[in-house]
TORROMI-127339 format. One line per 8 residues: number of its first residue (from 0); for each residue x, y, z of C-alpha. Coordinates in steps of 0.02 Angstrom, whole numbers. Layout:
BEGIN
NUM> X Y Z | ...
END
This chain:
BEGIN
0> 8793 1831 3552 | 8760 1998 3608 | 8605 2011 3512 | 8529 1830 3564 | 8556 1878 3747 | 8456 2041 3720 | 8307 1941 3601 | 8314 1814 3772
8> 8302 1918 3903 | 8131 2019 3805 | 8060 1856 3799 | 8082 1830 3991 | 8001 2004 4024 | 7853 1955 3897 | 7828 1808 3974 | 7827 1862 4154
16> 7701 2003 4100 | 7600 1894 4000 | 7599 1780 4170 | 7565 1916 4289 | 7417 1971 4186 | 7340 1797 4165 | 7352 1781 4373 | 7287 1975 4387
24> 7133 1903 4272 | 7098 1736 4354 | 7105 1842 4517 | 6970 1966 4457 | 6877 1824 4395 | 6870 1743 4559 | 6829 1887 4648 | 6689 1941 4551
32> 6635 1760 4507 | 6674 1641 4648 | 6698 1760 4792 | 6581 1902 4725 | 6447 1899 4880 | 6604 1902 4997 | 6701 2042 4929 | 6528 2156 4896
40> 6504 2130 5088 | 6673 2194 5136 | 6674 2350 5002 | 6495 2388 5084 | 6557 2374 5246 | 6685 2494 5212 | 6575 2633 5148 | 6653 2818 5112
48> 6531 2941 5129 | 6521 3137 5155 | 6414 3204 5281 | 6344 3388 5283 | 6360 3481 5425 | 6232 3617 5457 | 6293 3785 5507 | 6225 3897 5641
56> 6114 4026 5603 | 6185 4217 5622 | 6112 4274 5806 | 5979 4433 5806 | 6025 4526 5980 | 5939 4694 6047 | 6038 4853 6022 | 6138 4827 6177
64> 6194 4643 6113 | 6065 4547 6212 | 6008 4377 6139 | 5846 4374 6047 | 5857 4236 5917 | 6011 4110 5934 | 6024 3919 5895 | 6045 3761 6008
72> 6095 3599 5941 | 5962 3452 5950 | 5979 3268 5910 | 5897 3219 5760 | 5848 3068 5672 | 5922 3046 5494 | 5876 2947 5350 | 5993 2900 5212
80> 5941 2814 5042 | 6092 2708 5013 | 6075 2630 5189 | 5885 2581 5175 | 5894 2530 4999 | 6013 2372 5049 | 5938 2203 5009 | 5900 2058 5096
88> 5959 1886 5093 | 5832 1856 4955 | 5905 1998 4863 | 5746 2121 4901 | 5745 2292 4970 | 5726 2316 5151 | 5671 2510 5134 | 5496 2459 5159
96> 5538 2354 5334 | 5648 2501 5382 | 5545 2640 5344 | 5380 2566 5433 | 5497 2509 5596 | 5553 2674 5622 | 5388 2756 5603 | 5323 2658 5734
104> 5486 2688 5853 | 5427 2858 5834 | 5255 2845 5868 | 5287 2734 6015 | 5405 2838 6106 | 5279 3000 6061 | 5397 3089 5953 | 5335 3219 5818
112> 5405 3190 5650 | 5400 3256 5493 | 5255 3206 5369 | 5246 3294 5199 | 5154 3129 5102 | 5030 3245 5025 | 4900 3106 5017 | 4797 3091 5189
120> 4628 3001 5222 | 4483 3051 5343 | 4340 2913 5378 | 4388 2823 5217 | 4402 2959 5080 | 4586 3003 5020 | 4616 3177 4987 | 4770 3293 4907
128> 4851 3409 5044 | 4871 3519 4888 | 4694 3528 4871 | 4677 3566 5057 | 4798 3717 5045 | 4716 3782 4900 | 4536 3781 4995 | 4619 3860 5160
136> 4706 3993 5055 | 4530 4033 5014 | 4452 4029 5163 | 4584 4132 5238 | 4551 4267 5109 | 4369 4265 5108 | 4366 4208 4937 | 4231 4119 4845
144> 4296 3931 4827 | 4237 3908 4651 | 4352 4025 4593 | 4491 3971 4510 | 4680 4039 4509 | 4660 4204 4390 | 4484 4238 4479 | 4548 4215 4638
152> 4719 4337 4594 | 4578 4478 4563 | 4463 4460 4667 | 4605 4494 4808 | 4658 4636 4665 | 4469 4700 4678 | 4486 4701 4879 | 4611 4813 4878
160> 4555 4936 4758 | 4397 4958 4863 | 4520 4970 5024 | 4597 5106 4910 | 4767 5005 4918 | 4760 4984 4734 | 4683 5084 4580 | 4595 5038 4411
168> 4741 5086 4322 | 4833 4965 4426 | 4710 4820 4383 | 4748 4860 4197 | 4931 4809 4231 | 5014 4648 4161 | 4992 4506 4295 | 5165 4497 4339
176> 5184 4701 4376 | 5011 4682 4468 | 5090 4547 4575 | 5241 4647 4616 | 5115 4756 4665 | 5017 4657 4779 | 5202 4599 4870 | 5237 4772 4903
184> 5064 4799 5008 | 5121 4632 5108 | 4991 4517 5000 | 5071 4362 4941 | 4931 4264 4830 | 5015 4089 4797 | 4964 4097 4612 | 5074 4095 4449
192> 5021 4222 4361 | 5117 4163 4212 | 5027 4002 4197 | 4872 4053 4312 | 4887 3896 4426 | 4881 3890 4602 | 5052 3864 4657 | 4994 3710 4747
200> 4925 3651 4587 | 5093 3645 4493 | 5156 3568 4650 | 5021 3420 4623 | 5048 3410 4442 | 5239 3392 4467 | 5228 3283 4602 | 5134 3170 4506
208> 5233 3177 4350 | 5404 3135 4487 | 5317 2972 4506 | 5264 2957 4310 | 5091 2942 4365 | 5007 3019 4183 | 4827 2966 4235 | 4731 3136 4194
216> 4636 3199 4357 | 4697 3046 4454 | 4599 3048 4603 | 4690 3043 4772 | 4644 2881 4798 | 4685 2792 4661 | 4879 2882 4668 | 4894 2811 4831
224> 4873 2635 4744 | 5002 2655 4606 | 5128 2736 4720 | 5109 2560 4843 | 5129 2466 4683 | 5270 2572 4643 | 5361 2551 4800 | 5289 2362 4792
232> 5215 2371 4969 | 5147 2209 5046 | 4968 2196 5001 | 4925 2114 5193 | 4981 2293 5252 | 4837 2417 5308 | 4860 2587 5218 | 4878 2671 5373
240> 5052 2555 5375 | 5069 2587 5188 | 5058 2785 5216 | 5191 2772 5349 | 5314 2681 5237 | 5258 2825 5087 | 5311 2969 5220 | 5498 2904 5216
248> 5518 2844 5035 | 5408 3016 4983 | 5526 3115 5078 | 5693 3036 5019 | 5637 3052 4849 | 5588 3223 4873 | 5763 3285 4878 | 5794 3245 4678
256> 5971 3236 4631 | 6037 3253 4810 | 5958 3084 4870 | 6128 3035 4937 | 6122 3166 5059 | 6018 3100 5234 | 5857 3190 5267 | 5792 3214 5431
264> 5653 3128 5465 | 5620 3195 5673 | 5697 3331 5776 | 5718 3368 5970 | 5709 3160 5997 | 5719 3105 6185 | 5862 3007 6244 | 5756 2869 6259
272> 5732 2865 6059 | 5918 2913 6037 | 5949 2723 6143 | 5835 2641 6045 | 5893 2702 5864 | 6074 2662 5935 | 6034 2482 5994 | 5931 2443 5838
280> 6096 2513 5719 | 6099 2330 5641 | 5887 2325 5625 | 5909 2498 5549 | 6026 2525 5406 | 6035 2700 5356 | 5953 2779 5506 | 6056 2883 5613
288> 6066 3001 5763 | 6136 3176 5715 | 6161 3338 5792 | 6094 3490 5709 | 6075 3672 5751 | 5887 3739 5760 | 5849 3924 5777 | 5814 3962 5964
296> 5705 4100 6031 | 5752 4112 6210 | 5627 4261 6245 | 5487 4173 6156 | 5336 4286 6110 | 5448 4430 6132 | 5462 4570 5993 | 5405 4379 5874
304> 5344 4507 5745 | 5509 4581 5714 | 5605 4453 5731 | 5497 4324 5617 | 5503 4144 5601 | 5582 4014 5488 | 5499 3872 5403 | 5551 3755 5270
312> 5583 3825 5101 | 5427 3829 5005 | 5427 3725 4842 | 5378 3900 4741 | 5537 3979 4802 | 5672 3823 4771 | 5714 3894 4605 | 5758 4056 4700
320> 5868 3971 4811 | 5914 3824 4726 | 5973 3887 4548 | 6073 4053 4618 | 6235 4092 4540 | 6302 4204 4671 | 6274 4192 4849 | 6264 4061 4995
328> 6219 3870 4940 | 6055 3792 4983 | 5996 3604 4982 | 5811 3560 4941 | 5712 3568 5111 | 5835 3666 5192 | 5751 3802 5335 | 5737 3979 5278
336> 5684 4142 5327 | 5488 4151 5324 | 5445 4330 5392 | 5529 4486 5479 | 5722 4510 5500 | 5730 4317 5483 | 5679 4332 5294 | 5734 4502 5247
344> 5904 4472 5303 | 5917 4273 5270 | 6066 4315 5161 | 6159 4392 5300 | 6100 4283 5439 | 6132 4121 5342 | 6284 4006 5357 | 6393 3929 5271
352> 6367 3727 5286 | 6525 3618 5310 | 6548 3431 5276 | 6629 3276 5374 | 6699 3135 5245 | 6685 2977 5344 | 6701 2785 5344 | 6543 2665 5393
360> 6513 2508 5419 | 6377 2399 5364 | 6253 2481 5488 | 6294 2659 5442 | 6381 2701 5593 | 6556 2804 5573 | 6707 2711 5593 | 6835 2832 5521
368> 6826 3026 5514 | 6929 3080 5362 | 6940 3242 5323 | 6814 3405 5395 | 6781 3559 5344 | 6699 3651 5494 | 6543 3760 5450 | 6552 3944 5452
376> 6406 4038 5547 | 6289 4185 5487 | 6328 4365 5517 | 6250 4450 5683 | 6107 4560 5673 | 6074 4691 5792 | 5907 4768 5812 | 5878 4948 5858
384> 5749 4871 5983 | 5786 4894 6163 | 5748 4731 6248 | 5675 4797 6411 | 5584 4938 6330 | 5492 4800 6219 | 5460 4713 6360 | 5365 4859 6456
392> 5279 4883 6284 | 5199 4705 6251 | 5158 4716 6448 | 5071 4880 6435 | 4963 4821 6291 | 4910 4659 6349 | 4868 4724 6511 | 4783 4891 6445
400> 4671 4772 6316 | 4623 4666 6462 | 4573 4793 6594 | 4482 4879 6447 | 4381 4749 6382 | 4334 4660 6562 | 4311 4835 6660 | 4453 4803 6762
408> 4582 4923 6846 | 4750 4952 6738 | 4892 4957 6884 | 5047 5067 6868 | 5164 5149 6969 | 5123 5303 6881 | 4950 5274 6945 | 4829 5156 6910
416> 4681 5175 6781 | 4517 5093 6802 | 4394 5070 6661 | 4214 5100 6719 | 4118 5047 6562 | 4211 4889 6475 | 4250 4872 6294 | 4211 4690 6278
424> 4256 4672 6086 | 4432 4754 6117 | 4537 4599 6078 | 4689 4643 5994 | 4790 4805 5974 | 4966 4864 5923 | 5088 4993 5998 | 5253 5081 5928
432> 5389 5170 5985 | 5531 5280 5889 | 5671 5374 5910 | 5603 5558 5828 | 5782 5603 5771 | 5833 5453 5695 | 5692 5337 5655 | 5755 5188 5746
440> 5630 5092 5813 | 5637 5069 5995 | 5487 4933 6040 | 5347 4877 5917 | 5216 4770 5989 | 5060 4688 5924 | 4944 4586 6018 | 4896 4442 5991
448> 5071 4383 5963 | 5152 4192 5944 | 5287 4092 5994 | 5411 4079 5830 | 5500 3910 5921 | 5349 3817 5848 | 5399 3843 5680 | 5570 3801 5707
456> 5543 3626 5709 | 5392 3616 5574 | 5232 3671 5675 | 5100 3563 5710 | 4936 3569 5627 | 4866 3603 5806 | 4970 3738 5840 | 4954 3809 5680
464> 4759 3799 5685 | 4763 3875 5842 | 4865 4034 5769 | 4707 4050 5656 | 4576 4193 5696 | 4412 4112 5782 | 4304 4199 5670 | 4368 4203 5482
472> 4210 4293 5425 | 4270 4451 5517 | 4432 4529 5444 | 4451 4622 5610 | 4440 4450 5716 | 4623 4443 5810 | 4766 4358 5700 | 4917 4310 5798
480> 4999 4312 5626 | 4986 4483 5570 | 5094 4631 5638 | 4945 4764 5668 | 5074 4890 5687 | 5139 4868 5509 | 5028 4781 5407 | 4856 4841 5472
488> 4754 4980 5393 | 4629 5101 5509 | 4542 5253 5502 | 4634 5363 5627 | 4520 5487 5687 | 4563 5632 5793 | 4745 5609 5801 | 4743 5658 5605
496> 4695 5820 5664 | 4872 5916 5668 | 4880 5868 5480 | 4717 5989 5440 | 4781 6100 5561 | 4979 6123 5495 | 4876 6141 5334 | 4762 6284 5384
504> 4942 6373 5476 | 5038 6351 5356 | 4928 6426 5246 | 4917 6581 5380 | 4777 6510 5484 | 4786 6615 5658 | 4784 6496 5786 | 4692 6623 5891
512> 4568 6619 5762 | 4412 6545 5836 | 4218 6502 5833 | 4067 6494 5950 | 4064 6311 5949 | 3874 6264 5939 | 3886 6064 5933 | 3826 6026 5760
520> 3836 6058 5578 | 3661 6007 5488 | 3726 5965 5316 | 3594 5890 5186 | 3459 5836 5333 | 3617 5748 5405 | 3712 5800 5577 | 3891 5829 5595
528> 3941 5842 5784 | 4040 5850 5912 | 4080 5687 6012 | 3995 5774 6172 | 3860 5843 6069 | 3813 5663 6014 | 3834 5611 6201 | 3767 5750 6296
536> 3696 5882 6163 | 3811 5999 6246 | 3945 6117 6132 | 4134 6177 6161 | 4086 6351 6179 | 4218 6474 6105 | 4366 6375 6042 | 4530 6433 5954
544> 4653 6307 5890 | 4742 6260 6043 | 4574 6221 6133 | 4508 6138 5967 | 4671 6005 5970 | 4641 5995 6175 | 4484 5946 6173 | 4447 5881 5993
552> 4318 5993 5929 | 4253 5929 5775 | 4148 6093 5717 | 4330 6184 5720 | 4416 6065 5600 | 4275 6077 5480 | 4281 6262 5465 | 4447 6268 5447
560> 4447 6131 5320 | 4309 6198 5226 | 4361 6378 5249 | 4188 6418 5286 | 4119 6463 5460 | 3943 6359 5453 | 3874 6400 5612 | 3894 6588 5592
568> 4023 6725 5607 | 4200 6757 5528 | 4257 6641 5423 | 4426 6576 5430 | 4565 6684 5358 | 4659 6554 5281 | 4558 6458 5129 | 4598 6294 5117
576> 4510 6159 5032 | 4523 5946 5031 | 4670 5956 4909 | 4767 6069 5033 | 4738 5936 5174 | 4769 5788 5077 | 4921 5885 5003 | 4985 5887 5190
584> 4955 5719 5221 | 5059 5677 5088 | 5198 5780 5165 | 5179 5693 5338 | 5231 5528 5232 | 5061 5451 5260 | 5059 5391 5073 | 5231 5307 5061
592> 5308 5170 5159 | 5389 5216 5323 | 5560 5105 5263 | 5517 4964 5372 | 5459 4888 5197 | 5632 4838 5186 | 5670 4734 5342 | 5473 4688 5369
600> 5318 4643 5290 | 5241 4824 5282 | 5067 4892 5204 | 5057 5060 5172 | 4887 5171 5199 | 4855 5281 5057 | 4800 5459 5048 | 4639 5487 4968
608> 4603 5581 4823 | 4446 5663 4729 | 4492 5540 4579 | 4515 5401 4684 | 4347 5401 4769 | 4285 5408 4597 | 4391 5262 4533 | 4348 5172 4713
616> 4162 5184 4667 | 4163 5136 4500 | 4249 4981 4574 | 4119 4948 4688 | 3980 4973 4557 | 4064 4869 4453 | 4082 4706 4577 | 3902 4732 4635
624> 3857 4731 4433 | 3966 4572 4405 | 3902 4494 4557 | 3700 4500 4535 | 3692 4528 4351 | 3742 4379 4240 | 3558 4337 4210 | 3475 4507 4235
632> 3445 4541 4050 | 3326 4476 3924 | 3447 4455 3796 | 3605 4391 3840 | 3671 4299 3994 | 3863 4327 4050 | 3912 4153 4015 | 3835 4138 3832
640> 3870 4316 3784 | 4012 4367 3885 | 4106 4517 3776 | 3908 4613 3761 | 3881 4581 3946 | 4029 4662 3971 | 4003 4796 3862 | 3836 4835 3969
648> 3918 4829 4130 | 4045 4941 4087 | 3908 5073 4020 | 3821 5071 4185 | 3994 5103 4277 | 4024 5245 4171 | 3869 5329 4223 | 3961 5365 4383
656> 4074 5482 4280 | 3929 5598 4228 | 3935 5784 4284 | 3753 5777 4337 | 3711 5612 4440 | 3567 5529 4375 | 3407 5506 4493 | 3312 5336 4497
664> 3177 5362 4385 | 3294 5411 4237 | 3413 5256 4306 | 3259 5154 4278 | 3227 5216 4086 | 3415 5171 4057 | 3377 4996 4121 | 3236 4944 4026
672> 3322 5006 3842 | 3451 4899 3907 | 3335 4760 3908 | 3368 4721 4090 | 3210 4607 4156 | 3056 4702 4196 | 3030 4634 4401 | 3215 4666 4399
680> 3225 4855 4356 | 3172 4951 4509 | 3271 4841 4610 | 3443 4880 4514 | 3398 5063 4505 | 3381 5079 4674 | 3546 4987 4706 | 3629 5085 4585
688> 3592 5251 4620 | 3564 5267 4802 | 3714 5141 4861 | 3825 5180 4728 | 3818 5346 4603 | 3745 5439 4773 | 3938 5417 4866 | 4036 5432 4679
696> 4076 5623 4701 | 4168 5712 4826 | 4058 5804 4932 | 4077 5931 5079 | 4029 5793 5170 | 4180 5709 5120 | 4293 5878 5159 | 4215 5857 5324
704> 4254 5665 5375 | 4444 5690 5290 | 4444 5843 5414 | 4438 5739 5562 | 4519 5582 5514 | 4367 5480 5465 | 4323 5429 5296 | 4424 5368 5156
712> 4599 5393 5275 | 4682 5222 5316 | 4845 5214 5393 | 4961 5089 5484 | 5030 5141 5676 | 5199 5149 5589 | 5149 5275 5455 | 5059 5382 5618
720> 5220 5353 5724 | 5323 5427 5594 | 5190 5568 5558 | 5221 5600 5757 | 5383 5606 5747 | 5381 5733 5615 | 5286 5847 5724 | 5414 5826 5864
728> 5552 5867 5783 | 5502 6000 5696 | 5490 5953 5521 | 5584 5810 5465 | 5533 5649 5405 | 5629 5522 5460 | 5651 5336 5380 | 5611 5207 5509
736> 5702 5067 5550 | 5728 4906 5657 | 5906 4864 5622 | 6041 4944 5691 | 6208 4853 5614 | 6265 4691 5544 | 6419 4622 5616 | 6510 4469 5493
744> 6536 4299 5572 | 6724 4334 5566 | 6687 4515 5662 | 6796 4582 5500 | 6671 4713 5453 | 6508 4800 5510 | 6389 4866 5413 | 6304 5001 5505
752> 6105 5034 5453 | 6091 5210 5419 | 5920 5308 5412 | 5862 5438 5285 | 5795 5617 5339 | 5727 5737 5248 | 5652 5916 5290 | 5480 5941 5235
760> 5453 6071 5106 | 5345 6174 5245 | 5310 6370 5202 | 5351 6372 5399 | 5410 6231 5519 | 5388 6352 5666 | 5201 6329 5652 | 5207 6152 5707
768> 5251 6231 5873 | 5092 6309 5885 | 5019 6112 5867 | 5134 6045 6008 | 5054 6179 6122 | 4878 6113 6079 | 4944 5924 6113 | 5043 5975 6279
776> 4879 6034 6348 | 4779 5875 6299 | 4893 5795 6428 | 4884 5934 6559 | 4706 6007 6537 | 4593 5889 6458 | 4532 5683 6421 | 4718 5623 6468
784> 4756 5736 6635 | 4712 5628 6752 | 4822 5483 6672 | 4976 5598 6692 | 4931 5682 6843 | 5080 5588 6939 | 5194 5596 6782 | 5364 5703 6831
792> 5387 5758 6632 | 5297 5860 6501 | 5203 5752 6385 | 5132 5807 6207 | 4993 5708 6149 | 4832 5685 6066 | 4702 5550 6075 | 4568 5493 5942
800> 4403 5395 5942 | 4391 5315 5752 | 4219 5256 5694 | 4203 5107 5606 | 4045 5064 5504 | 3966 4896 5485 | 3908 4743 5560 | 4017 4596 5636
808> 4003 4453 5535 | 3923 4293 5617 | 4061 4137 5642 | 3916 4033 5586 | 3831 4154 5433 | 3701 4004 5381 | 3630 3977 5565 | 3594 4179 5588
816> 3510 4188 5415 | 3402 4039 5474 | 3374 4070 5652 | 3288 4266 5576 | 3179 4218 5413 | 3040 4267 5495 | 3103 4432 5538 | 3164 4444 5335
824> 2991 4420 5301 | 3001 4258 5210 | 2967 4092 5229 | 3119 3966 5297 | 3102 3804 5204 | 3047 3917 5045 | 3219 4014 5061 | 3316 3858 5085
832> 3239 3782 4939 | 3257 3927 4828 | 3450 3955 4883 | 3495 3752 4847 | 3412 3783 4669 | 3511 3938 4650 | 3679 3854 4702 | 3625 3709 4563
840> 3587 3840 4419 | 3769 3897 4462 | 3858 3735 4456 | 3778 3712 4284 | 3837 3893 4245 | 4005 3856 4291 | 4017 3688 4209 | 3960 3746 4027
848> 4082 3885 4078 | 4224 3766 4102 | 4149 3648 3962 | 4178 3822 3821 | 4357 3831 3907 | 4399 3665 3882 | 4340 3662 3703 | 4427 3830 3655
856> 4598 3771 3731 | 4569 3607 3616 | 4566 3729 3466 | 4751 3795 3496 | 4893 3761 3413 | 4988 3749 3541 | 4937 3609 3642 | 5027 3445 3656
864> 4963 3283 3652 | 4962 3244 3829 | 4873 3397 3882 | 4749 3367 3742 | 4706 3203 3804 | 4691 3240 3980 | 4554 3390 3914 | 4469 3250 3797
872> 4453 3136 3950 | 4385 3274 4034 | 4248 3308 3906 | 4210 3125 3888 | 4187 3096 4066 | 4073 3258 4052 | 4124 3419 4150 | 4050 3422 4321
880> 4090 3582 4423 | 4017 3562 4616 | 4020 3705 4733 | 4087 3696 4902 | 3981 3646 5056 | 4039 3766 5180 | 3948 3896 5274 | 4003 4024 5183
888> 3962 3976 5025 | 3773 3914 5080 | 3759 4070 5181 | 3797 4173 5018 | 3665 4081 4918 | 3533 4083 5071 | 3569 4269 5081 | 3529 4295 4870
896> 3367 4188 4889 | 3300 4286 5039 | 3336 4456 4926 | 3231 4375 4806 | 3102 4329 4897 | 3096 4487 4983 | 3143 4614 4852 | 3139 4748 4973
904> 3248 4699 5108 | 3423 4738 5104 | 3585 4682 5157 | 3592 4815 5318 | 3412 4747 5349 | 3470 4591 5347 | 3613 4629 5447 | 3518 4716 5579
912> 3535 4598 5707 | 3721 4567 5713 | 3833 4646 5828 | 3903 4824 5765 | 4083 4885 5759 | 4145 4978 5920 | 4256 5142 5885 | 4440 5107 5876
920> 4548 5193 6016 | 4706 5287 5955 | 4839 5395 6040 | 4978 5477 6002 | 5127 5539 6120 | 5295 5615 6125 | 5430 5671 6272 | 5490 5787 6331
928> 5383 5887 6251 | 5489 6040 6224 | 5659 5919 6176 | 5568 5759 6108 | 5670 5606 6111 | 5540 5472 6101 | 5369 5473 6001 | 5243 5318 6029
936> 5081 5295 5938 | 4954 5144 6012 | 4806 5089 5925 | 4664 4967 5994 | 4526 4901 5872 | 4353 4930 5963 | 4446 5005 6120 | 4304 5129 6109
944> 4381 5272 6187 | 4550 5360 6125 | 4607 5372 6310 | 4607 5193 6331 | 4756 5194 6212 | 4853 5305 6293 | 4879 5191 6429 | 5016 5110 6370
952> 5096 5246 6293 | 5111 5332 6450 | 5193 5159 6534 | 5323 5155 6377 | 5388 5343 6391 | 5398 5331 6580 | 5508 5169 6562 | 5618 5261 6416
960> 5649 5400 6532 | 5663 5315 6677 | 5820 5221 6594 | 5880 5396 6516 | 5889 5448 6713 | 6041 5319 6729 | 6079 5311 6562 | 6275 5301 6594
968> 6274 5158 6723 | 6125 5064 6628 | 6186 5052 6447 | 6357 5013 6496 | 6288 4892 6600 | 6183 4824 6435 | 6317 4817 6336 | 6438 4714 6443
976> 6274 4599 6473 | 6260 4565 6283 | 6456 4548 6287 | 6459 4407 6402 | 6320 4327 6290 | 6423 4328 6128 | 6553 4208 6060 | 6732 4210 6142
984> 6792 4212 5953 | 6747 4407 5993 | 6907 4432 6091 | 7025 4393 5948 | 6932 4548 5878 | 6978 4708 5972 | 6995 4802 5833 | 6813 4852 5813
992> 6738 4952 5945 | 6551 4888 5940 | 6493 5013 6072 | 6554 5143 5962 | 6462 5074 5786 | 6279 5112 5895 | 6185 5220 5779 | 6187 5408 5874
END
């Protein structure tokens, strides 16, 4: 009985379960079949999303806490893939419709939106932005447009070798190591050396593959057509409207695996646009207004080169940011530091993004906030710079340049300075002020500068073009994006003379050793003279070291540098030579980075050497021969017999190493034996002997030039500031720095930036006092006397006027050549016709070379089928390399044609009608002279006289010393001002005494 009851209960339970299961099954069938659309709509109306919340970037402040770079919240428009991909009643995606409506709305409201779609059209022709970026890079670097990635890379390398930045030994390094060397010298060619491709070539390849477009070498127009088809864009729409759609679709696709995250299409939108977006929510699903922190620079251009700017993560650096295992996380398309402190301290400045988990309705509007993870801001960076002093530096530099260029008057409370003779080419300059004891950079200005705010939201094409040099053919044309203080190398002129002086003093020179200056030394038929001799055929008379520094007597420094009195009288009691001067230049840090390379972009000048001069001469000769001798032999050409051709070129280059320099006749005999074409032998012999071999060995003339800061000397203003500080502080070589400290966002830690300092191993550092005495006389008795007449504090200084050889390239070189044909002794039409033929011949050579490369590549066993087909198709279509139709390219061939038609004309004669570069103005100064605190250097390209550059130095020193007079009150006010600007959260962390953490 009991067992039957148990069975009945189990049976009942079993039946209940079966009935329940059937009911559930029927319900599922009903919901998924009969009521599918209803429940699907309900589900879509209650979508859950996780929205990223961007973290504010850490602030950058001056040494007293005053804000230089912060953040401001901007309204942005974001688009989410899942939103715009919704389907209409016909079950078709409405993404295209939404995309077009959105872009049209933005355009109607004159909003700037992000356009990164890499195909554009001009007058009905289609182009890739990838190709344009490669062309723009070559134009900026003055690289011939027909060079490929590898050739372009070594073009830059050879240029740096010629400038003395790299050596021939560097050229032999593995490409990756050589690229690192370039980066160390602030050169970042967008070239993948592992593949020998331009970065943009790789980007183009990846982009096309991302859309599964596999047609080899597909042109931009056909790629555009394929994308129209892929996204099913209505055929009735114009290409202009189709491109608007593709801007949005491509931007979303570029997110890769994170397409579920919203992408920003426009920033800093108006209230009117916000209102329209909100009102059109039903018509624009997936489009939403969001608030996003954006970098803001309240002082605009102030200290722009030091602070740097932001920009979208470069595709070439995506792996560095996106694939990192440690550190802060990034998403594709994030904005990162591109230069200056923004770049070097990216890890510290970047915050940690948060998120919001929300519920949204069918229109994408948030209906409920479910969970929030607050973002964490980045660390705060305090610079060593003083905002007030920086303002003075930038203002004084600009006003000095303007007054010098126009022949105007610089007005100042320390005394006005009138420029009676204008320096019309003075259009740029740099100034730097440092603490002589610590190496802290107090102010650093480069003119012209730029507003980094323009980069924060993505710089417009018009704004970017406005930042380009006006004359791209002139490497010295003012460039707002280049920090002349740390990235430009210039001959220092007479401010280098203190190096020569210390080399002699430290090796026994009596500072009272004197010469009876005659004003000039004639050496090999060439006059080496004082500036006053060149101007008025006068001299300095009886001159000792103090007077030589005071009046900048070249003859005195020629004498002590060579250990010989060339004008009669007793030789110096200290016997030094060029190697001694070069060694002391290295001791003063002129062969090294200043320390700023760890924080901002910095190039370093290189102390010349006897060996480097030979290597530089060989490099210049090799470049000339490779450029001119491709078809100069009767039995071989560069294209057909590359190995033999290179062997002959190297044989000629080695002539520079011979102990006895060869003459013109011997060079002609050697070239004839090497099968150089008979009509070319004389031309090449003259060029090789007189333009190259003559200058390959170190000579007394080189020693003279070295002694006064001319010749192969080239340094940055930053290096010269460090050198001046070493003289001022008694022989300590300090490391320069613009960073003072970094404070974590939770105020739990302070990272103090300590600068290193080392004692220079002079024989007797006390000898520097003799140099300082001469520098004091520059201010009180010589060229700067009137400038400091009303100055209440003793200053030590030195002016320098550095000669710059060469002619200024014309902006329109082709027109210049055409307009001067008669002066060149050739027929204009004939020269133009020949230049066009030469260009076509070169195109034919390049086509043959490319065909040869393709055939060699096809022989490789490692080539994949896809690449093989591409190359075979290229061969089948016929390889045709076309040179660019640009001013640079056309003028190069026209110049070559002129020289072909008139074998006696030289580049110097062709350029004779161009304007010459004017002398560069340099000055250094430190104060107070007997107990220095601050050293300042200023440099103005084509400023013509060194005293011009002393003007901003006076203003900076005066401002700095004026602050010191009220130091206790003034600095406390500044610290309090900075504190007021900082977050109130700081009050919770009273355990940190921020003022005490400043470097002493």
